[in-house]
C-alpha positions, 0 to 999 in steps of 0.5 A: 149854652143855656144857663139851666142844665138838668140832669136827665133822670125821670122826675126831671124829664118836665124840666127839659126846654119844650123844644126837647122832645121827652115821653108821653108814655108811663114810664112805670107801666112798661114791661120787659119783653126784650133784652138787647146784648151790647147796647151801644151808640147804634142800638139807642139811635136805632132799634131802642129807637123805632121802640120808644116811637111806637111807645109814644103811640101808646103801643108796645108797652109790654116790649120794654128793653133790658140792656145787657153787655159780657166785657168788663167795659160795659159795666161802667156804661150799665153804671152811666144809665142806670144814674139816668134811669136808662133814658138816652137823649138822642141829637140829630145832626141834619145840616138844615139844623140840630134838635134833641129827643129823649127816648124811654123804651130802655127800662133795666141794664142786666150787671156785668158778670164774669160768668153771666149769672144775672144775664142768664136768669133775665133772658131765662125770665118768660117775660123776655121774647126777643134776644137781639145783638149789636156785637160788631161784625167780627164777633159771631165765631166765623171764619171770615173766608169759608164762613163756617163757624170757628169751633176752635176759637178759644171762647167757644172752646171755653163754652162748650167746656163751661155751659153754666159759666160762659163768656161769650153771649152765645154760650150766656144764651144757650145757658137760658135757653137750656133752662127754658126749655126745661121749664117749658118757658118755650123759645126766645127770637134771637134777632141779630142786629149787626151789619153781616148778610144773612145775619139772622142764618149766622146767629143760628149757626153760631148759636146751633153750632155751640150748643151742639159741641156740648148737648146735640140734644139741644142744640136741636131743639134751639134749630126747631124751635127758635127764630133768627129772621135776618134784619138790615140795619141802617142808621150812621153813629158816631161814637160819642166824646167830648164834643157830644157831651158839650153837644147835650149839655147846649140843649139844656141837658146833663146826659152822661151818654149822649147818642148824636146820628144822622137824619136817616134811619132804614130797619128792614126786617124779616117777619120770623118771631117765635114768641111774637114781636112789636109792631115796628112797622108802625114806627117806619120798620120794613117788613119783608122775605126778601131782606137779602136784596137790602141787605145786599145794596146796603153792606156793598155799597155803604158799608164797603163805600166806608171801608174804601174812604176810611182807609185812604183818610187813615193814610192821609191824614184826614179824620172824619168821613165828611172830610174823606168825601170833601177831599179832591180825590177820596170823595171822587174815589167813592164815587166812582169805585161805588157808581161802576164796579160795585153798582154792578153786583148790586139788585135793585130793591123796591124804590132804589135802583143800585145808581140812585142808593150810591147817590144816597150814600153820597149825600149821607157820606158828605153831611158836614154835621155828622162827625164820625171819625175815620179811625171809628170807621176803619176799626176792625178791618180783618172782619169789615173788608172780608165782610163788605168788599171781598164778596163784591170783588169775588162776583166781579172777578166771576163776571169779567165786570171792572175791579181796579177801584176794588183791588186798590182799596186792598192796596190802600188797606195794606198801605194803612195797615203797615201802621204809619200815615203819609206825613209819618205819624203813627197809627195806632193799632185798630184790628183785633189781629193787627199784630199779624197784618202789621207784619204783613203789610210791612213785609208787602213792602218789597213784595207785594203779593205777601198781603194776599198770602193771607189766606185767612183772610183771601182765600182763594182770591189769593190765586187770582191771577188778575187780582193779583197782578192789579194789587201789586200795580198799585201797592207798588205804585203807592209806596213809590208815589203815595196813596194820592198819585194811586188815587190819581191814577184811578180817576184818570182811567 
């Protein structure tokens, strides 16, 4: 710990330790160009970092980020960042050594209001040309099985009935686009940065479908004029807690909202921006017409792999992801499922085969410097399992490829949702539909197929005899002998 701790602020940047990289550009010269909704750790370690790096090169000074949120809790984050001039300390956790960098590409944060009036006004500003989002995989109001727009969700019903006072980010975007159309300002690009395959297409579906419920003409205008580029984002970014707050002080910085991250980033983007964009490729991003293959590889192996190990770790009382990889069974479980089942359902991309990517993810998950909690990764399984695991399982079944490890993952998820670990401690609710998952998991202890009868999750997978038989066998073994016994049986073939 350094003797002198400097409060993070514009005026204090010059007083930070010389080992800390700071903005070399004049932040007062930045003009806004992007509103980012859902401004959490990931955005600040990823998209905001790419823009910061462009600004370090003297570029993109008219693309400053204005943060935004639509949840009451976002106001606390706004106040934390406002108090430090919207600066963020990024700490890279490389096994060979840690380093710190202060980024300054964010220049404001919209006040969080129940009717989203300030957010709507900010997005209607002609200077804003991109509205980006990180609102989690489950935040797009899509049916987990059919992937269709969920018009019956209470939030969507509210926003369709009250288009001028919406409660969601999507309702606010539509209200802002209505103002822009009427004023002749023109459209903006909607840019999803969430882990959804075809995330741009999904964002278009949600926005256009919601608009059509209240203003079909506006919906047609949005569909014809706005662009929604697909993208793949990748960087492991743990949550911030007491350990991270203490870590940033070890660099001599008093930052109320620091971010830690691994020493790896990737951003693959479809080049479809109706109102211009920064040259993110100059900072290492990739523009391509084939985002889909990159998305599939990352979502199925990295995000799917996260679910494989996090659920097993939760039941076996392993606290961190790196600990799961060091576990005598869980790490090998990931390697075998990813290498012999998931990789079969993934196409290569330029410069990377599925097998090579599995090895890369193995190293990244195993990084002991990344203190990424099992609980964070296992959160919202009803969205993540249906988005990251079940599509791979469907493809494998259709091709007659191996599914035993993927099937076992569903049995382990069901075991986790029962709400207790094998040591008897309680697993706190960690899913928006936890109550229904928990009830199904408890009933499945004696009748495993009850878990698969959740058709809102499994759809017609529930009827597949190969999957049902495999799942039933694994869940029965888990309840009879434990998760370790099931993992051992799978690894022995």
